C-alpha positions as a Python dict, from the first residue, in 0.01 Angstrom:
ca = {
    (1, 'X'): (0, 0, 0),
    (2, 'X'): (348, -109, -110),
    (3, 'X'): (664, -40, 80),
    (4, 'X'): (815, 302, 14),
    (5, 'X'): (1143, 284, -170),
    (6, 'X'): (1434, 506, -72),
    (7, 'X'): (1513, 799, -296),
    (8, 'X'): (1684, 679, -611),
    (9, 'X'): (1969, 888, -750),
    (10, 'X'): (1857, 1100, -1042),
    (11, 'X'): (2150, 968, -1243),
    (12, 'X'): (1954, 646, -1283),
    (13, 'X'): (1678, 811, -1484),
    (14, 'X'): (1651, 967, -1827),
    (15, 'X'): (1500, 1286, -1684),
    (16, 'X'): (1489, 1416, -1326),
    (17, 'X'): (1115, 1356, -1290),
    (18, 'X'): (1106, 1023, -1478),
    (19, 'X'): (1080, 823, -1156),
    (20, 'X'): (1025, 1068, -874),
    (21, 'X'): (854, 807, -656),
    (22, 'X'): (1103, 525, -717),
    (23, 'X'): (1144, 256, -979),
    (24, 'X'): (772, 178, -977),
    (25, 'X'): (718, 525, -1130),
    (26, 'X'): (974, 470, -1405),
    (27, 'X'): (811, 559, -1739),
    (28, 'X'): (872, 301, -2009),
    (29, 'X'): (903, 428, -2368),
    (30, 'X'): (553, 297, -2449),
    (31, 'X'): (404, 521, -2177),
    (32, 'X'): (341, 251, -1918),
    (33, 'X'): (463, 291, -1562),
    (34, 'X'): (690, 13, -1444),
    (35, 'X'): (476, -38, -1133),
    (36, 'X'): (169, -109, -1348),
    (37, 'X'): (361, -368, -1552),
    (38, 'X'): (487, -530, -1231),
    (39, 'X'): (142, -543, -1072),
    (40, 'X'): (-11, -702, -1383),
    (41, 'X'): (255, -972, -1422),
    (42, 'X'): (265, -1037, -1048),
    (43, 'X'): (-114, -1071, -1030),
    (44, 'X'): (-120, -1312, -1325),
    (45, 'X'): (159, -1521, -1172),
    (46, 'X'): (14, -1521, -820),
    (47, 'X'): (-334, -1615, -944),
    (48, 'X'): (-203, -1909, -1146),
    (49, 'X'): (20, -2033, -863),
    (50, 'X'): (-270, -2010, -615),
    (51, 'X'): (-489, -2204, -858),
    (52, 'X'): (-223, -2474, -888),
    (53, 'X'): (-174, -2489, -510),
    (54, 'X'): (-542, -2578, -479),
    (55, 'X'): (-535, -2832, -761),
    (56, 'X'): (-506, -3187, -627),
    (57, 'X'): (-339, -3290, -954),
    (58, 'X'): (-55, -3039, -906),
    (59, 'X'): (258, -3215, -788),
    (60, 'X'): (465, -2908, -705),
    (61, 'X'): (214, -2650, -585),
    (62, 'X'): (275, -2424, -882),
    (63, 'X'): (651, -2384, -836),
    (64, 'X'): (724, -2534, -1178),
    (65, 'X'): (476, -2302, -1345),
    (66, 'X'): (624, -2001, -1162),
    (67, 'X'): (978, -2095, -1265),
    (68, 'X'): (872, -2151, -1627),
    (69, 'X'): (680, -1824, -1631),
    (70, 'X'): (993, -1646, -1513),
    (71, 'X'): (1204, -1806, -1778),
    (72, 'X'): (963, -1682, -2044),
    (73, 'X'): (941, -1330, -1901),
    (74, 'X'): (1311, -1276, -1846),
    (75, 'X'): (1433, -1453, -2158),
    (76, 'X'): (1592, -1221, -2416),
    (77, 'X'): (1309, -1018, -2574),
    (78, 'X'): (1067, -1150, -2311),
    (79, 'X'): (797, -943, -2143),
    (80, 'X'): (1034, -765, -1904),
    (81, 'X'): (1346, -743, -2122),
    (82, 'X'): (1289, -372, -2166),
    (83, 'X'): (1643, -306, -2289),
    (84, 'X'): (1581, -522, -2598),
    (85, 'X'): (1210, -442, -2635),
    (86, 'X'): (1273, -68, -2645),
    (87, 'X'): (1617, -68, -2805),
    (88, 'X'): (1699, 281, -2929),
    (89, 'X'): (1398, 433, -2749),
    (90, 'X'): (1555, 507, -2411),
    (91, 'X'): (1865, 486, -2199),
    (92, 'X'): (1970, 118, -2217),
    (93, 'X'): (2113, 121, -1863),
    (94, 'X'): (1787, 256, -1720),
    (95, 'X'): (1583, 7, -1922),
    (96, 'X'): (1807, -276, -1803),
    (97, 'X'): (1765, -171, -1439),
    (98, 'X'): (1390, -140, -1491),
    (99, 'X'): (1383, -497, -1623),
    (100, 'X'): (1588, -619, -1329),
    (101, 'X'): (1363, -435, -1086),
    (102, 'X'): (1055, -590, -1248),
    (103, 'X'): (1213, -937, -1239),
    (104, 'X'): (1279, -926, -865),
    (105, 'X'): (958, -742, -772),
    (106, 'X'): (731, -979, -962),
    (107, 'X'): (882, -1288, -801),
    (108, 'X'): (926, -1151, -450),
    (109, 'X'): (751, -1380, -204),
    (110, 'X'): (627, -1613, -478),
    (111, 'X'): (962, -1774, -561),
    (112, 'X'): (1247, -1803, -311),
    (113, 'X'): (1499, -1519, -336),
    (114, 'X'): (1771, -1778, -409),
    (115, 'X'): (1577, -1896, -716),
    (116, 'X'): (1544, -1537, -838),
    (117, 'X'): (1918, -1483, -784),
    (118, 'X'): (1994, -1806, -971),
    (119, 'X'): (1784, -1688, -1266),
    (120, 'X'): (1958, -1349, -1268),
    (121, 'X'): (2294, -1525, -1251),
    (122, 'X'): (2202, -1753, -1542),
    (123, 'X'): (2102, -1450, -1749),
    (124, 'X'): (2432, -1279, -1665),
    (125, 'X'): (2619, -1594, -1765),
    (126, 'X'): (2425, -1605, -2094),
    (127, 'X'): (2514, -1240, -2163),
    (128, 'X'): (2879, -1314, -2084),
    (129, 'X'): (2913, -1613, -2316),
    (130, 'X'): (2734, -1431, -2599),
    (131, 'X'): (2966, -1130, -2569),
    (132, 'X'): (2702, -885, -2446),
    (133, 'X'): (2871, -807, -2114),
    (134, 'X'): (3133, -538, -2077),
    (135, 'X'): (3273, -700, -1763),
    (136, 'X'): (3291, -1079, -1745),
    (137, 'X'): (3471, -1095, -1409),
    (138, 'X'): (3158, -1191, -1212),
    (139, 'X'): (2962, -1388, -1467),
    (140, 'X'): (2846, -1651, -1215),
    (141, 'X'): (2628, -1409, -1016),
    (142, 'X'): (2370, -1141, -1100),
    (143, 'X'): (2523, -848, -1286),
    (144, 'X'): (2582, -507, -1131),
    (145, 'X'): (2252, -372, -1265),
    (146, 'X'): (2052, -655, -1104),
    (147, 'X'): (2238, -627, -776),
    (148, 'X'): (2182, -250, -766),
    (149, 'X'): (1802, -285, -760),
    (150, 'X'): (1758, -632, -602),
    (151, 'X'): (1682, -539, -241),
    (152, 'X'): (1459, -244, -331),
    (153, 'X'): (1266, -460, -578),
    (154, 'X'): (1222, -748, -332),
    (155, 'X'): (1087, -504, -72),
    (156, 'X'): (854, -339, -322),
    (157, 'X'): (725, -670, -454),
    (158, 'X'): (669, -811, -106),
    (159, 'X'): (451, -509, -27),
    (160, 'X'): (217, -581, -319),
    (161, 'X'): (-93, -796, -273),
}
């Protein structure tokens, strides 16, 4: 069973019961629970990386695949860019935090935390140079939304098989 997350302030959710058990219980506008999306993507990633680690032709043990998979998932309008996927269908701040939570939880223990932080920083930089950020003062590190869920997401992801 995954690690239990601390209580998350209700201000982070659209409705008080939207995520009563933590971010993994966050209901996406399409009806899926964030935890189910995380488990699916994490399982797919882990299975492929394990396959590559056992492949004698693999030169990097699957790290390149994992990094490329992350780029595709987190890219604007990618699989976990919920804020853009569900634009106009939910609170954009909540959807952004859900995407950040998924990003860190999926990669936890598969990619080094520093690589995940670098990816989140690159995305924040991209948002800054394209004028999507409200605050460009810290554009060389993960944005406030990513930092607010990072540790909880890494703990949750590490607790998943």
